[in-house]
C-alpha distance (Angstrom), angle and dihedral (degrees) to the residues before:
residue distance angle dihedral
M1 . . .
P2 3.83 . .
S3 3.90 114.3 .
S4 3.66 106.6 -135.0
Q5 3.81 152.7 135.1
F6 3.82 111.5 -125.3
A7 3.75 120.5 -135.6
D8 3.69 94.2 -133.9
S9 3.83 145.2 -23.0
T10 3.79 92.1 -81.7
A11 3.76 91.0 58.9
V12 3.82 90.3 52.4
M13 3.67 92.7 53.2
R14 3.75 91.8 48.3
R15 3.65 89.2 55.3
A16 3.80 90.6 50.5
L17 3.85 89.5 51.5
D18 3.90 90.7 49.1
I19 3.79 87.9 53.8
A20 3.76 92.7 46.6
A21 3.75 91.0 52.6
E22 3.82 89.2 61.5
G23 3.82 87.9 70.7
V24 3.73 97.3 58.5
G25 3.74 108.1 122.2
R26 3.79 94.2 19.9
V27 3.81 105.2 64.0
E28 3.81 105.4 41.4
P29 2.94 135.0 158.8
N30 3.87 78.8 35.6
P31 3.71 118.7 68.4
P32 3.85 122.8 -102.4
V33 3.76 108.2 -106.5
G34 3.84 133.3 -177.9
A35 3.82 130.9 -168.4
V36 3.73 133.5 -168.0
I37 3.86 127.6 -172.5
V38 3.81 119.4 -154.0
D39 3.71 137.4 172.1
D40 3.85 124.7 -120.0
Q41 3.75 90.5 -82.8
L42 3.81 89.8 52.6
N43 3.75 94.2 -111.0
T44 3.71 114.0 155.0
I45 3.80 114.5 -103.4
A46 3.79 101.5 166.5
E47 3.77 142.5 -32.9
G48 3.84 138.3 -161.1
R49 3.83 144.5 170.0
H50 3.64 139.8 -154.6
E51 3.78 100.5 -89.9
R52 3.77 107.3 -176.4
F53 3.84 139.6 -1.0
G54 3.70 109.1 -84.3
G55 3.82 94.0 17.2
P56 3.77 129.0 108.7
H57 3.72 117.3 -62.0
A58 3.77 126.6 -111.8
E59 3.73 95.7 -99.2
V60 3.85 92.8 51.2
N61 3.86 90.9 51.5
A62 3.67 92.9 47.7
L63 3.87 90.8 49.5
A64 3.72 93.1 48.0
A65 3.77 91.7 51.4
A66 3.74 89.2 49.6
G67 3.76 98.9 48.1
D68 3.90 114.7 175.0
R69 3.80 88.7 -10.1
A70 3.77 90.2 77.5
A71 3.75 94.3 73.6
G72 3.84 113.6 109.3
Q73 3.82 93.6 4.1
T74 3.89 136.1 116.3
L75 3.73 123.5 -102.0
F76 3.85 118.0 -154.5
V77 3.83 112.0 -161.2
T78 3.79 131.2 173.1
L79 3.86 95.7 -140.7
E80 3.78 132.6 30.3
P81 3.82 113.3 -86.0
C82 3.75 110.0 -102.2
S83 3.89 119.1 -112.1
H84 3.83 100.5 -163.0
H85 3.71 138.5 81.8
G86 3.79 107.6 -114.2
K87 3.81 125.0 137.1
T88 3.79 87.1 -30.6
P89 3.85 135.5 26.1
P90 3.79 119.3 -83.9
C91 3.76 113.6 -78.6
A92 3.75 94.5 -148.5
Q93 3.67 91.2 65.5
A94 3.72 93.9 46.7
V95 3.92 87.6 54.6
I96 3.76 89.3 52.1
D97 3.68 94.8 47.3
A98 3.84 92.2 49.3
G99 3.86 90.1 58.7
I100 3.88 95.4 -118.1
A101 3.83 107.6 174.5
K102 3.80 99.0 -161.0
V103 3.90 139.0 21.9
V104 3.66 123.0 -161.6
A105 3.80 111.0 -168.6
A106 3.90 128.4 -171.3
M107 3.74 92.3 -148.0
A108 3.82 146.7 -12.9
D109 3.89 119.6 -99.1
P110 3.72 106.9 -113.1
S111 3.88 92.3 -160.0
P112 3.75 108.8 123.4
H113 3.82 91.9 -125.0
T114 3.92 91.1 57.9
A115 3.85 110.9 19.1
G116 3.80 96.6 141.9
K117 3.75 97.5 -30.5
G118 3.77 92.8 107.3
F119 3.66 92.6 53.7
A120 3.79 92.2 47.5
Q121 3.76 90.3 51.1
L122 3.74 91.0 51.4
R123 3.84 93.9 49.0
K124 3.68 92.8 46.7
A125 3.79 87.9 56.7
G126 3.82 89.5 55.0
I127 3.88 95.2 -103.0
S128 3.85 114.4 142.5
V129 3.78 112.7 -124.8
E130 3.82 132.4 -160.5
V131 3.70 123.3 -177.9
G132 3.89 133.8 -169.0
L133 3.82 107.4 42.7
L134 3.75 107.1 146.9
E135 3.80 90.1 -11.6
P136 3.80 95.4 157.2
E137 3.74 91.6 55.6
A138 3.85 92.3 47.9
R139 3.77 90.7 50.2
R140 3.77 90.1 52.3
L141 3.86 90.2 52.6
V142 3.90 94.0 49.2
A143 3.81 94.2 38.8
P144 3.80 95.2 117.6
F145 3.80 90.7 48.5
L146 3.83 90.7 49.8
K147 3.82 91.0 48.2
L148 3.81 94.3 52.7
L149 3.83 90.4 42.3
T150 3.79 98.4 49.4
T151 3.91 102.9 33.1
G152 3.85 106.0 19.3
L153 3.81 89.1 -122.2
P154 3.81 128.7 115.1
Y155 3.79 120.0 -115.9
V156 3.79 107.9 -100.5
H157 3.85 126.9 -140.9
G158 3.72 120.7 -168.5
K159 3.87 115.7 -152.1
W160 3.69 131.0 -175.3
A161 3.88 142.4 153.0
M162 3.76 115.2 -140.5
T163 3.74 140.4 176.1
L164 3.80 122.0 -113.3
D165 3.84 88.5 -93.5
G166 3.75 93.4 53.6
K167 3.77 101.1 -99.7
I168 3.80 129.4 139.3
A169 3.86 96.0 -173.8
S170 3.76 136.8 11.6
R171 3.73 124.6 -111.3
S172 3.79 91.2 -88.0
G173 3.94 91.1 52.1
H174 3.76 94.4 -106.2
S175 3.84 108.7 148.7
Q176 3.86 110.2 153.8
W177 2.86 117.1 134.3
I178 3.75 115.7 3.8
S179 3.78 98.6 147.4
G180 3.89 126.3 40.4
P181 3.84 131.2 -111.3
E182 3.80 93.8 -87.6
A183 3.85 92.6 56.9
R184 3.76 88.5 45.2
A185 3.79 91.8 54.1
I186 3.82 89.7 55.2
V187 3.77 89.9 51.8
H188 3.81 91.9 52.1
A189 3.78 91.3 49.4
L190 3.89 86.6 50.5
R191 3.72 92.6 51.6
G192 3.72 89.4 49.0
R193 3.94 90.0 67.1
M194 3.78 95.8 45.7
D195 3.75 132.5 103.1
G196 3.78 93.4 -156.4
V197 3.87 137.1 12.3
I198 3.76 111.7 -156.5
V199 3.79 129.3 -159.5
G200 3.83 134.4 167.2
S201 3.80 124.2 -109.9
G202 3.88 91.4 -107.3
T203 3.83 92.5 55.8
A204 3.79 91.7 46.1
A205 3.85 91.7 51.6
A206 3.85 96.6 40.6
D207 3.83 100.4 43.3
D208 3.76 102.5 23.2
P209 3.78 90.3 -149.0
L210 3.83 129.3 -171.5
L211 3.80 95.4 -145.5
T212 3.78 91.1 -160.9
A213 3.87 126.6 130.6
R214 3.79 112.2 -107.1
P215 3.00 111.5 -138.3
P216 3.80 94.5 25.2
G217 3.72 119.3 -105.2
P218 3.71 132.2 -150.1
R219 3.92 92.2 -80.0
V220 3.76 131.6 44.9
A221 3.74 106.7 -140.6
T222 3.80 124.8 -145.2
R223 3.84 109.4 -118.0
I224 3.87 107.8 -129.4
V225 3.79 124.3 -164.1
V226 3.82 116.8 -169.0
D227 3.80 95.6 -146.5
S228 3.76 111.6 154.7
A229 3.93 92.1 -169.3
A230 3.82 96.7 42.1
R231 3.81 89.8 -122.7
L232 3.69 101.0 148.2
S233 3.87 109.1 135.8
P234 3.70 115.5 -111.1
E235 3.80 85.3 -138.4
S236 3.78 94.5 59.4
Q237 3.69 121.5 115.7
L238 3.75 92.0 -114.1
V239 3.79 89.6 61.2
Q240 3.73 96.2 38.9
T241 3.84 91.1 53.4
I242 3.73 98.0 47.9
V243 3.76 92.6 128.1
E244 3.81 91.0 60.7
A245 3.79 95.7 55.0
P246 3.79 138.1 -9.2
V247 3.82 119.7 -96.1
L248 3.97 122.5 -150.9
I249 3.75 119.5 -168.9
A250 3.86 111.9 -154.8
A251 3.89 100.2 -152.6
G252 3.67 137.1 167.5
K253 3.78 123.8 -102.6
N254 3.83 87.8 -118.5
A255 3.85 92.5 59.1
D256 3.73 116.2 125.1
P257 3.87 109.3 -85.5
A258 3.72 89.4 -143.6
A259 3.79 91.5 55.1
V260 3.77 91.6 46.3
E261 3.85 91.5 51.5
R262 3.83 93.1 48.2
L263 3.75 89.7 56.0
R264 3.77 93.3 45.6
A265 3.82 89.8 49.0
G266 3.79 86.6 58.2
G267 3.81 92.6 57.0
I268 3.82 93.9 -97.3
E269 3.81 120.5 139.8
V270 3.77 113.9 -133.4
A271 3.86 120.3 -161.7
Q272 3.78 113.3 -171.9
F273 3.78 124.3 -154.0
D274 3.88 136.2 -175.0
E275 3.82 103.6 -92.3
T276 3.78 121.5 -123.2
A277 3.78 120.8 -112.8
S278 3.81 88.4 -89.6
G279 3.83 91.6 53.0
H280 3.79 95.8 -106.2
V281 3.79 129.3 131.4
P282 3.85 108.3 -100.8
L283 3.79 111.3 -115.2
R284 3.74 102.8 -150.8
P285 3.78 94.9 52.3
L286 3.87 87.0 49.3
L287 3.81 90.3 52.4
E288 3.80 90.1 46.7
E289 3.80 88.3 55.2
L290 3.76 92.1 51.2
G291 3.89 88.3 48.1
R292 3.69 89.0 55.9
R293 3.82 88.0 54.5
Q294 3.87 87.6 53.7
F295 3.78 93.2 -111.2
T296 3.83 104.7 168.9
N297 3.86 102.6 -179.7
V298 3.85 127.9 22.1
L299 3.73 126.7 -179.9
I300 3.82 122.9 -145.8
E301 3.84 107.6 -149.9
G302 3.87 98.7 177.8
G303 2.84 161.1 -177.7
G304 3.80 110.6 -120.7
G305 3.84 94.3 -105.9
L306 3.70 95.5 52.0
L307 3.81 91.9 45.7
G308 3.79 89.6 47.5
S309 3.87 91.4 52.7
F310 3.84 92.2 51.6
F311 3.82 89.6 49.0
D312 3.90 92.0 46.8
E313 3.76 88.3 55.6
Q314 3.84 93.4 43.4
L315 3.74 92.4 -122.0
V316 3.88 98.1 136.2
E317 3.72 121.4 93.5
E318 3.83 104.1 175.8
V319 3.82 136.3 15.8
H320 3.81 132.7 -150.6
V321 3.82 108.8 -164.8
F322 3.87 130.2 -179.0
V323 3.69 117.4 -160.1
A324 3.73 115.0 -163.7
P325 3.91 123.0 -159.7
K326 3.88 90.1 -117.7
I327 3.82 130.4 114.0
V328 3.82 121.1 -153.3
G329 3.78 106.8 162.2
G330 3.65 128.8 179.8
H331 3.69 133.2 121.0
A332 3.81 92.8 -112.7
A333 3.81 94.4 51.8
V334 3.75 113.6 110.5
A335 3.71 120.6 -100.8
A336 3.81 122.0 -137.9
V337 3.84 96.3 -119.7
G338 3.81 120.9 28.1
G339 3.75 127.3 170.5
E340 3.82 123.5 95.1
G341 3.70 95.3 -52.7
L342 3.79 128.2 -170.3
E343 3.74 125.9 -44.5
R344 3.82 93.2 -140.1
I345 3.77 136.9 29.7
P346 3.87 110.2 -100.5
E347 3.81 117.6 -105.0
L348 3.75 92.1 -141.7
P349 3.85 130.1 40.9
S350 3.80 113.1 -81.8
L351 3.83 89.8 -132.2
E352 3.85 126.6 62.9
D353 3.81 111.2 -132.8
P354 3.74 94.6 -22.3
E355 3.76 118.1 -154.1
I356 3.90 114.5 -132.0
E357 3.78 122.6 -167.6
T358 3.80 138.8 149.2
A359 3.77 124.6 -105.1
G360 3.74 107.7 -169.5
G361 3.74 106.6 -60.1
D362 3.78 92.9 -17.9
V363 3.89 134.0 82.6
Y364 3.82 116.4 -123.1
I365 3.83 111.5 -153.8
H366 3.87 116.4 -177.9
G367 3.80 134.9 163.6
R368 3.70 148.5 123.6
I369 3.85 121.0 -73.1
R370 3.79 110.3 -108.1
A371 3.79 111.0 -108.8
């Protein structure tokens, strides 16, 4: 823990948010939360974060680190302390028992079992409570949690690597490798914090991908193939590596029963959906099923048709795009995002406050889709 005196309250909360972000990928479907305890001169006393699902919450870890020094001090926390018994005891009571004098929270917890009850409990005990410091930043951090909580759907990330002219494969279908090793390392880290990685049947057949995180991350994503006819080859790498990570086939109810049974015999789970009028697996019901499984973050890795369908239905919240300084050209080369697309160029940028950085020789652009 850095030993420091903060310049102001905003700096303390930024530190709490930074700590909270370290829990991403480790705490889902819970939200990542960070906490910092300071004295009246804003000197650091202790800090903590929610480290793993089912483990102690951020406030409890910070209070444990502070010990008797917590009494009479101020707790900064990125989310309202919980007031209910879940996998762990309520944090609000732990804050009261520790003798904390003031709580500064970035945002209220919208969960029905908390929703202001934690703040009410603290105030009833005579603790001063302030809410709203850096709330927009806190909401961005817990956006996947909020999406699952309020809609029952996972937070959807779109990812692709493309050439300078916007292609993800040449006219012959060749696509390896567009981006360099540094970009691919970022993708592996991204996979390692997902609950699911989704590709279309065409990508699964053409690329025969593994879709695992290498090296492994904090989560093991279920590898999902949107394959209406259940045609994934039993010889594919996905099937052959079933012991490394689960595989789920999203198939249509009209898929050949023999094909479905072959996959199931290989240890593959097959979920079947009523097909759309065009014979495709419907995307929203698929996401609803993943939400019922408490998937919080899912990554769409392609191909262009599947990405385009997700964009057409406005189901993508965030994108991760790698642009390589390569030019392919050709009318028959595959575009990054297919589907119907928009009729007009958007007046505003499609991303809110995008972050742009280099990854070796490539450019990495990532950000949230503008609402």
